[in-house]
C-alpha positions as CSV (number, residue, x, y, z in Angstrom):
1,M,-158.2,-167.7,4.4
2,H,-161.6,-167.9,6.0
3,K,-164.0,-170.0,4.0
4,G,-167.1,-169.6,6.0
5,V,-169.0,-172.7,7.0
6,A,-167.0,-174.8,4.5
7,R,-163.7,-174.2,6.3
8,M,-162.2,-177.2,7.9
9,W,-160.8,-176.9,11.3
10,P,-157.0,-176.8,11.5
11,F,-157.1,-179.2,14.5
12,K,-158.9,-181.9,12.5
13,K,-155.6,-182.9,10.8
14,K,-154.8,-186.6,11.0
15,P,-151.4,-187.7,12.3
16,E,-149.2,-189.8,10.1
17,Q,-149.4,-192.5,12.7
18,P,-152.5,-192.4,14.9
19,P,-151.6,-192.4,18.6
20,P,-152.9,-195.1,20.9
21,P,-156.4,-194.4,22.3
22,E,-155.2,-193.7,25.8
23,N,-153.0,-190.9,24.4
24,E,-155.5,-189.5,22.0
25,T,-156.7,-186.6,24.2
26,A,-153.2,-185.5,25.0
27,W,-152.2,-185.7,21.3
28,R,-155.2,-183.6,20.2
29,T,-154.5,-181.0,22.9
30,M,-150.9,-180.7,21.6
31,D,-152.2,-180.3,18.0
32,W,-154.6,-177.5,18.9
33,K,-151.9,-175.7,20.8
34,S,-149.7,-176.0,17.7
35,D,-152.4,-174.4,15.5
36,K,-152.9,-171.6,18.1
37,Q,-149.2,-170.9,18.1
38,K,-149.2,-170.6,14.3
39,L,-151.9,-168.0,14.5
40,L,-150.1,-166.1,17.2
41,T,-146.9,-166.2,15.2
42,T,-148.7,-164.7,12.1
43,I,-150.3,-162.0,14.2
44,K,-147.2,-161.1,16.1
45,S,-145.2,-160.6,12.9
46,F,-147.7,-158.3,11.3
47,Q,-146.9,-154.8,10.3
48,P,-149.2,-152.4,8.3
49,G,-148.5,-152.2,4.6
50,N,-148.9,-148.4,4.3
51,P,-146.1,-146.3,5.8
52,E,-148.5,-143.5,6.5
53,V,-150.5,-145.8,8.9
54,D,-148.5,-147.2,11.8
55,T,-151.6,-148.6,13.5
56,L,-154.7,-150.2,12.1
57,R,-158.0,-148.9,13.6
58,I,-160.9,-151.3,14.0
59,L,-164.4,-150.2,15.2
60,L,-166.7,-152.5,17.1
61,H,-170.4,-151.7,16.9
62,G,-173.7,-153.5,17.5
63,P,-176.8,-153.9,19.8
64,V,-176.6,-153.5,23.5
65,G,-175.5,-156.7,25.1
66,A,-174.0,-158.2,21.9
67,G,-170.6,-158.7,23.5
68,K,-168.5,-155.9,22.0
69,S,-166.4,-155.2,25.2
70,S,-166.3,-158.9,25.9
71,F,-164.9,-159.6,22.4
72,F,-162.0,-157.2,23.0
73,N,-161.3,-158.8,26.3
74,S,-161.4,-162.2,24.7
75,L,-158.8,-160.9,22.1
76,D,-156.6,-159.8,25.0
77,N,-157.0,-163.2,26.7
78,A,-156.1,-165.2,23.6
79,L,-153.0,-163.0,22.8
80,L,-151.7,-162.9,26.4
81,G,-152.7,-166.4,27.5
82,R,-154.5,-165.2,30.6
83,I,-157.8,-163.6,31.7
84,T,-158.0,-159.8,31.4
85,T,-160.7,-157.2,31.9
86,R,-159.4,-154.0,30.4
87,A,-162.7,-153.2,28.6
88,L,-165.3,-153.2,31.3
89,A,-168.2,-155.4,30.4
90,H,-171.6,-155.9,32.2
91,S,-172.4,-159.4,33.4
92,V,-176.1,-158.9,33.5
93,Q,-178.2,-158.5,30.4
94,T,-180.0,-155.1,30.3
95,D,-181.6,-152.9,27.7
96,R,-179.1,-150.1,28.4
97,S,-175.5,-149.9,27.2
98,F,-172.8,-150.4,29.9
99,T,-170.3,-148.6,27.7
100,V,-171.1,-144.8,27.4
101,K,-167.8,-143.4,26.2
102,Y,-165.8,-143.9,23.0
103,Q,-162.8,-145.9,24.1
104,T,-159.9,-147.0,22.0
105,Y,-157.7,-149.9,23.3
106,K,-154.3,-151.1,22.2
107,L,-153.6,-154.8,22.2
108,K,-150.7,-155.6,24.5
109,K,-147.8,-157.8,23.6
110,D,-146.0,-160.0,26.2
111,E,-143.2,-157.5,26.7
112,F,-144.0,-154.6,29.0
113,G,-144.8,-151.4,27.1
114,S,-145.0,-153.2,23.8
115,Y,-148.2,-153.2,21.7
116,Y,-149.5,-154.7,18.4
117,P,-150.0,-152.2,15.6
118,L,-153.8,-152.4,16.1
119,T,-156.4,-150.6,18.1
120,F,-160.0,-151.6,18.8
121,S,-162.6,-148.9,19.4
122,D,-165.5,-149.7,21.6
123,I,-168.7,-147.6,21.6
124,A,-172.1,-147.5,23.3
125,G,-174.5,-150.3,22.2
126,M,-177.1,-149.5,19.7
127,Q,-180.8,-149.2,20.9
128,S,-184.1,-148.6,19.2
129,E,-184.5,-145.5,21.4
130,G,-182.1,-143.5,23.5
131,G,-178.9,-145.2,22.3
132,I,-175.8,-144.0,20.5
133,R,-176.7,-141.8,17.5
134,T,-175.9,-143.2,14.0
135,G,-174.4,-139.8,13.1
136,D,-171.8,-140.2,15.8
137,I,-170.8,-143.7,14.5
138,I,-170.4,-142.3,11.0
139,K,-168.2,-139.5,12.3
140,I,-166.0,-142.1,14.0
141,L,-165.6,-143.9,10.7
142,G,-164.2,-140.7,9.2
143,G,-161.9,-140.1,12.2
144,H,-163.8,-137.0,13.5
145,I,-164.2,-138.2,17.1
146,T,-161.3,-138.9,19.4
147,S,-161.2,-141.4,22.3
148,G,-162.8,-140.4,25.5
149,Y,-165.9,-138.7,24.0
150,T,-169.1,-139.3,26.0
151,F,-172.0,-140.1,23.8
152,N,-175.2,-138.0,24.1
153,P,-178.3,-139.9,23.1
154,R,-180.1,-136.6,22.5
155,S,-177.7,-135.0,20.0
156,S,-174.6,-135.8,17.9
157,I,-171.2,-134.3,18.5
158,T,-170.7,-130.8,17.2
159,E,-167.6,-129.3,15.6
160,D,-166.9,-127.1,18.6
161,D,-166.6,-130.1,21.0
162,P,-163.0,-130.6,22.3
163,K,-163.3,-134.2,21.2
164,Y,-164.1,-133.3,17.6
165,N,-161.3,-133.7,15.1
166,R,-161.8,-131.2,12.3
167,E,-159.1,-132.5,10.0
168,P,-158.6,-136.2,10.3
169,N,-155.9,-138.0,8.3
170,R,-155.7,-141.6,7.1
171,K,-154.4,-142.9,10.4
172,D,-157.3,-141.3,12.3
173,R,-159.9,-143.1,10.3
174,I,-161.4,-146.5,10.8
175,H,-159.8,-149.3,8.6
176,C,-162.3,-152.1,9.3
177,L,-165.9,-152.0,10.6
178,V,-166.8,-154.9,12.8
179,A,-170.5,-155.6,13.6
180,V,-171.0,-157.8,16.7
181,L,-174.2,-159.8,16.8
182,P,-175.3,-162.5,19.3
183,A,-176.2,-165.7,17.6
184,N,-178.8,-166.6,20.2
185,T,-181.0,-163.5,19.7
186,V,-180.1,-162.4,16.2
187,S,-183.6,-163.5,15.0
188,M,-185.2,-161.0,17.5
189,T,-182.9,-158.0,16.7
190,D,-185.1,-154.9,16.6
191,D,-185.7,-153.6,13.1
192,D,-184.8,-150.1,14.1
193,I,-181.4,-151.3,15.3
194,L,-180.8,-153.2,12.0
195,K,-181.8,-150.1,10.1
196,Q,-179.1,-148.1,12.0
197,M,-176.5,-150.8,11.4
198,R,-177.3,-150.9,7.7
199,E,-177.0,-147.1,7.5
200,V,-173.5,-147.3,9.1
201,R,-172.6,-150.1,6.8
202,E,-173.6,-148.1,3.7
203,K,-171.4,-145.2,4.8
204,A,-168.5,-147.6,5.4
205,R,-169.1,-149.0,1.9
206,D,-168.9,-145.4,0.5
207,L,-165.6,-144.9,2.3
208,G,-164.3,-148.3,1.0
209,I,-164.0,-149.6,4.6
210,P,-164.2,-153.5,4.8
211,Q,-166.8,-155.0,7.1
212,V,-167.1,-158.2,9.0
213,I,-169.5,-159.7,11.6
214,I,-168.4,-161.3,14.8
215,M,-171.2,-163.7,15.8
216,T,-171.0,-164.2,19.6
217,K,-172.8,-166.4,22.0
218,V,-172.7,-169.4,19.8
219,D,-172.9,-171.8,22.8
220,E,-176.2,-170.2,23.8
221,A,-177.6,-170.7,20.2
222,C,-176.7,-174.4,19.8
223,P,-176.8,-177.1,22.5
224,L,-174.4,-179.2,20.4
225,V,-171.8,-176.4,20.4
226,K,-172.4,-175.7,24.0
227,S,-171.4,-179.3,24.8
228,D,-168.5,-179.4,22.3
229,L,-167.2,-176.1,20.8
230,Q,-165.2,-178.1,18.2
231,K,-168.5,-178.8,16.4
232,I,-169.1,-175.1,15.6
233,Y,-168.5,-175.5,11.9
234,T,-170.5,-178.7,11.5
235,S,-173.5,-177.4,13.4
236,K,-176.5,-176.7,11.1
237,K,-177.8,-174.3,13.7
238,I,-174.7,-172.2,13.6
239,K,-174.7,-172.2,9.8
240,Q,-178.3,-171.1,9.9
241,K,-177.4,-168.2,12.2
242,M,-174.5,-167.1,10.1
243,E,-176.8,-167.0,7.0
244,E,-179.3,-165.1,9.0
245,C,-176.7,-162.5,10.0
246,S,-175.7,-162.3,6.3
247,V,-179.3,-161.6,5.2
248,K,-180.0,-159.0,7.9
249,L,-176.9,-156.9,7.3
250,G,-175.8,-157.9,3.8
251,V,-172.3,-159.1,4.8
252,P,-171.1,-162.2,3.0
253,V,-171.0,-165.4,5.0
254,S,-167.3,-165.7,4.3
255,C,-166.9,-162.5,6.3
256,I,-168.8,-163.8,9.4
257,F,-166.8,-165.3,12.2
258,P,-168.6,-167.2,15.0
259,V,-166.9,-167.1,18.4
260,K,-167.4,-167.8,22.0
261,N,-166.4,-164.8,24.2
262,Y,-164.7,-165.3,27.5
263,H,-167.4,-164.8,30.2
264,E,-167.2,-167.1,33.2
265,E,-163.9,-168.8,32.5
266,N,-161.0,-168.3,34.9
267,A,-158.4,-169.7,32.5
268,T,-157.9,-169.6,28.8
269,N,-159.2,-172.3,26.4
270,V,-157.3,-173.3,23.3
271,I,-160.3,-173.9,21.1
272,M,-161.9,-170.6,22.1
273,D,-158.6,-168.9,21.4
274,I,-158.3,-170.5,17.9
275,L,-161.7,-169.1,17.0
276,I,-160.9,-165.7,18.3
277,L,-157.4,-165.5,16.8
278,D,-158.7,-166.7,13.4
279,A,-161.2,-163.9,13.4
280,L,-158.5,-161.4,14.4
281,K,-156.2,-162.6,11.7
282,N,-158.8,-162.0,9.0
283,I,-159.9,-158.6,10.4
284,V,-156.2,-157.5,10.3
285,N,-155.9,-158.8,6.7
286,F,-159.0,-156.9,5.6
287,A,-157.9,-153.7,7.3
288,N,-154.4,-154.0,5.9
289,D,-155.8,-154.6,2.4
290,H,-157.8,-151.4,2.8
291,V,-154.8,-149.2,3.8
292,E,-152.6,-150.7,1.1
293,H,-155.3,-150.0,-1.5
294,K,-155.4,-146.4,-0.4
295,L,-151.7,-146.1,-0.9
296,V,-151.6,-147.8,-4.3
297,S,-154.6,-146.0,-5.6
298,G,-153.3,-142.6,-4.5
299,E,-156.3,-141.9,-2.3
300,D,-154.2,-141.7,0.8
301,S,-154.3,-138.3,2.6
């Protein structure tokens, strides 16, 4: 279970017999790979706990440039063990969202045509002016908007739109709301954007939808972490940024996951993967708890 900043790294375990110094790097690499494999095994064996929901739906939202699309691609990379670009991401920081449509992505398994029982929905970035409308995000939470809808910054979707779902059921709705915030600029996040995010969070709360924060760009927020990603949970700067995210959105620190998205790498990195897969494992657990609760409580419909 995620324990926030107090969590100890799985790859900090000590061997029964310490290896000779010349073999230490090789030993540590083997140990990290073992921990990554354990996470992969847990995720690969997952099945939703509600028979009415065959696929968990997770929604990514956050400011323009926070790294929503890149986070999905990073999930894909960590699961497949190679670099992917299914969710198109912009490499240049701008004040306009590169994503303009509501896109839902399945996570691929190794076997051709096989997928995890999870989907991630990517939406346009939130802006103080001219961005995605909060009402549209709230409608997505309830399952009223289907994949492929093009967001209109001037008006929310109407019921006569072909992409509007008038009668969503449990499997159409969002099962976990994920806010994506960049660690390096969270202090400067526009108040209007934070207000929009809190409004979405409050609606998710009313619907009983669990919420987490993925805190990206940790390497750009802390020089120590930039030089050695393993120090992410011992960095005072990262702890400070996690607490700041918690204060700004009201999400507990235990539900905030710092990660480094893939951006310029041309091969996967085991430490980046462990961070990403640990976040995914917890998101899946929270979403599954939600759908199981709906079944047990009789709220499923």
